[in-house]
PADOGU-807121 format. One record per residue: x negated, y negated, z of N, C-alpha, C in turn; chain; residue number from 1. Coordinates in Angstrom, 2 decimals. Each point is the difference from the previous one (the first is absolute). Layout:
N
REC|neast|nnorth|nup|caeast|canorth|caup|ceast|cnorth|cup|chain|n
REC|X|Y|Z|X|Y|Z|X|Y|Z|A|NUM
...
END
This chain:
87
REC|neast|nnorth|nup|caeast|canorth|caup|ceast|cnorth|cup|chain|n
REC|-184.29|-168.99|104.07|-0.15|-1.14|0.88|0.39|0.59|1.44|A|1
REC|-0.72|-0.55|0.88|0.29|0.30|1.51|1.12|-0.91|0.41|A|2
REC|0.54|0.28|1.18|1.13|-0.84|0.49|-0.53|-1.39|0.22|A|3
REC|-1.13|-0.17|0.59|-0.59|-1.30|0.12|-0.18|-0.81|-1.30|A|4
REC|-0.37|0.65|-1.01|-0.27|-0.57|-1.28|1.38|-0.50|-0.60|A|5
REC|1.08|0.90|0.05|1.25|-0.38|-0.34|0.63|-1.24|0.72|A|6
REC|-0.18|0.08|1.25|0.49|-1.22|0.87|-0.69|-1.34|-0.51|A|7
REC|-1.27|0.12|-0.17|-0.89|-1.11|-0.48|0.50|-0.51|-1.38|A|8
REC|0.27|1.06|-0.90|0.38|-0.47|-1.34|1.37|-0.78|0.03|A|9
REC|1.01|0.58|0.83|1.31|-0.60|-0.02|-0.24|-1.42|0.63|A|10
REC|-0.88|-0.02|1.07|-0.08|-1.32|0.78|-0.67|-1.04|-0.98|A|11
REC|-0.98|0.39|-0.78|-0.62|-0.97|-0.83|0.97|-0.56|-1.11|A|12
REC|0.87|1.04|-0.43|1.08|-0.35|-1.05|0.95|-0.95|0.59|A|13
REC|0.36|0.20|1.33|0.95|-0.95|0.57|-0.60|-1.43|0.14|A|14
REC|-1.32|-0.02|0.33|-0.57|-1.34|0.17|-0.04|-0.70|-1.35|A|15
REC|-0.37|0.67|-1.09|-0.06|-0.65|-1.26|1.47|-0.38|-0.48|A|16
REC|0.99|0.74|0.35|1.34|-0.38|-0.41|0.46|-1.24|0.78|A|17
REC|-0.28|-0.07|1.21|0.50|-1.15|0.81|-0.98|-1.29|-0.28|A|18
REC|-1.32|0.26|-0.38|-0.71|-1.20|-0.59|0.60|-0.44|-1.17|A|19
REC|0.44|0.80|-0.89|0.55|-0.43|-1.29|1.28|-0.91|0.29|A|20
REC|0.71|0.28|1.05|1.23|-0.79|0.31|-0.36|-1.17|0.75|A|21
REC|-1.27|-0.23|0.25|-0.42|-1.27|0.71|-0.17|0.06|1.56|A|22
REC|0.05|1.19|0.48|-0.15|0.14|1.43|-1.50|0.31|0.51|A|23
REC|-0.32|-0.49|1.10|-1.32|0.13|0.40|0.05|1.26|1.11|A|24
REC|-1.08|0.80|-0.01|-0.04|1.16|0.88|-0.67|-0.39|1.33|A|25
REC|0.51|0.34|1.07|-0.63|-0.17|1.27|-0.26|1.44|0.56|A|26
REC|-1.30|0.43|0.24|-0.33|1.33|0.47|-0.55|-0.28|1.38|A|27
REC|0.72|0.52|0.99|-0.48|-0.05|1.45|-0.63|1.25|0.35|A|28
REC|-0.31|0.82|-0.90|-0.54|1.52|0.31|0.61|0.71|1.12|A|29
REC|1.46|-0.26|-0.12|0.71|0.75|1.00|0.85|1.17|-0.72|A|30
REC|-0.11|0.04|-1.35|0.76|1.03|-0.72|1.10|-0.65|-0.72|A|31
REC|0.37|-1.24|0.25|1.02|-0.74|-0.51|-0.64|-1.22|-0.96|A|32
REC|0.56|-0.23|-1.14|-0.27|-1.12|-0.76|1.12|-0.90|0.06|A|33
REC|-0.42|-1.32|0.06|1.15|-1.12|0.10|-0.20|-0.78|-1.17|A|34
REC|1.01|-0.19|-0.72|0.02|-0.95|-1.23|0.77|-1.21|0.33|A|35
REC|-0.78|-1.16|-0.44|0.49|-1.29|0.32|0.28|-0.74|-1.38|A|36
REC|1.04|-0.64|-0.24|0.30|-0.67|-1.26|-0.60|-1.37|0.13|A|37
REC|-0.65|-0.54|1.10|-0.69|-1.15|0.02|0.88|-1.21|0.43|A|38
REC|1.26|0.32|0.48|0.87|-1.20|0.41|-0.15|-0.19|1.52|A|39
REC|-0.92|0.74|0.64|-0.23|-0.12|1.51|1.15|0.46|0.88|A|40
REC|0.88|0.61|-0.42|1.24|0.45|0.84|-0.15|1.57|0.28|A|41
REC|-0.36|0.36|1.19|-0.22|1.29|0.42|1.30|0.97|-0.22|A|42
REC|1.12|-0.59|0.13|1.15|0.78|-0.24|0.17|0.55|-1.38|A|43
REC|-0.81|-0.45|-0.88|0.05|0.49|-1.36|-1.12|0.90|-0.37|A|44
REC|-0.75|0.34|0.91|-1.12|0.98|-0.29|0.59|1.38|-0.38|A|45
REC|-0.81|0.65|-0.86|0.31|1.45|-0.33|-1.01|0.94|0.44|A|46
REC|0.39|0.97|0.77|-1.05|0.90|0.58|0.03|1.30|-0.80|A|47
REC|-1.24|0.58|-0.05|-0.10|1.35|-0.68|-0.88|0.86|0.80|A|48
REC|0.66|1.14|0.42|-0.82|1.02|0.87|-0.73|1.01|-0.99|A|49
REC|-1.30|0.07|0.24|-0.83|0.81|-0.80|0.28|1.48|0.24|A|50
REC|0.12|0.39|1.30|0.21|1.48|0.32|1.33|0.51|-0.34|A|51
REC|1.06|-0.72|0.09|1.39|0.38|-0.32|0.37|-0.50|-1.43|A|52
REC|-0.74|-0.85|-0.57|0.19|-0.57|-1.31|1.49|-0.62|-0.09|A|53
REC|0.38|-0.77|1.04|1.24|-0.61|0.12|-0.18|-1.50|0.09|A|54
REC|1.18|-0.70|-0.47|0.03|-1.38|0.02|1.00|-0.57|0.89|A|55
REC|-0.30|-1.11|0.76|0.89|-0.60|1.07|-0.07|-1.52|-0.25|A|56
REC|1.25|-0.49|0.33|0.13|-1.34|0.14|0.98|-0.33|1.19|A|57
REC|0.03|-1.28|0.54|0.89|-0.27|0.98|1.45|-0.18|-0.46|A|58
REC|1.04|0.40|0.74|1.40|-0.04|-0.57|0.31|-1.40|-0.31|A|59
REC|-0.47|-1.02|0.65|0.36|-1.34|-0.23|-0.91|-0.76|-1.03|A|60
REC|-0.67|0.64|-0.80|-0.91|-0.60|-0.94|1.02|-0.47|-1.23|A|61
REC|-0.71|-0.93|-0.74|0.81|-0.64|-1.07|0.30|1.04|-1.14|A|62
REC|1.05|-0.28|-0.75|0.48|0.79|-1.09|-1.15|0.33|-1.02|A|63
REC|-0.88|-0.99|-0.29|-1.03|0.22|-0.96|-0.96|1.03|0.48|A|64
REC|-0.26|0.01|1.38|-0.95|1.00|0.56|0.61|1.36|-0.18|A|65
REC|1.36|0.09|0.25|0.66|1.36|-0.05|-0.04|0.55|-1.44|A|66
REC|0.04|-1.06|-0.98|-0.11|0.55|-1.50|-1.40|0.59|-0.29|A|67
REC|-1.05|-0.70|0.53|-1.27|0.49|-0.19|-0.20|1.21|0.74|A|68
REC|0.55|0.11|1.22|-0.06|1.30|0.73|0.66|1.29|-0.82|A|69
REC|1.08|-0.42|-0.62|0.64|1.09|-0.79|-0.88|0.41|-1.21|A|70
REC|-0.61|-0.91|-0.60|-1.01|0.24|-1.07|-1.09|0.88|0.44|A|71
REC|-0.54|-0.42|1.21|-1.15|0.73|0.50|0.33|1.41|0.41|A|72
REC|1.09|0.17|0.63|0.48|1.41|0.36|0.06|0.81|-1.24|A|73
REC|0.70|-0.51|-1.15|0.00|0.75|-1.18|-1.25|0.39|-0.57|A|74
REC|-0.98|-0.98|0.11|-1.35|0.20|-0.52|-0.75|1.10|0.78|A|75
REC|0.26|-0.10|1.40|-0.66|0.99|0.83|0.51|1.34|-0.24|A|76
REC|1.31|0.20|-0.19|0.45|1.27|-0.26|-0.45|0.63|-1.27|A|77
REC|-0.11|-0.83|-1.05|-0.56|0.43|-1.24|-1.46|0.31|0.14|A|78
REC|-0.85|-0.66|0.64|-1.33|0.25|0.31|-0.22|1.24|0.71|A|79
REC|0.80|0.21|1.09|-0.06|1.17|0.85|0.30|1.34|-0.72|A|80
REC|1.02|-0.17|-0.85|0.47|1.12|-0.77|-1.11|0.46|-0.97|A|81
REC|-0.52|-1.15|-0.70|-1.02|0.22|-0.99|-1.28|0.65|0.61|A|82
REC|-0.47|-0.60|1.06|-1.32|0.43|0.63|0.14|1.26|0.71|A|83
REC|1.08|0.19|0.84|0.10|1.25|0.63|0.50|1.15|-0.78|A|84
REC|0.67|-0.12|-1.15|0.52|1.07|-0.65|-0.85|0.25|-1.25|A|85
REC|-0.72|-0.86|-0.62|-0.74|0.33|-1.06|-1.52|0.07|0.08|A|86
REC|-0.50|-0.52|1.04|-1.52|0.03|0.05|-0.40|1.04|1.10|A|87
END
């Protein structure tokens, strides 16, 4: 797998993971995906950077959002380890 293919594989896995948790993906083609839980409150958005494969939330987001962020961070670490070390 090339570097681009690995990044695309991890990104598609992240999208599937967040869809399974009930989040909608917003892709503005800037290299960052924004995940919205549908409550309309932008302070609870979760962002994922394709290039750095990092997860970001605002410091003042709800506790529920922080819990989902922690799940996503663990998932991303597992996917990155799997894809970058085994393929």
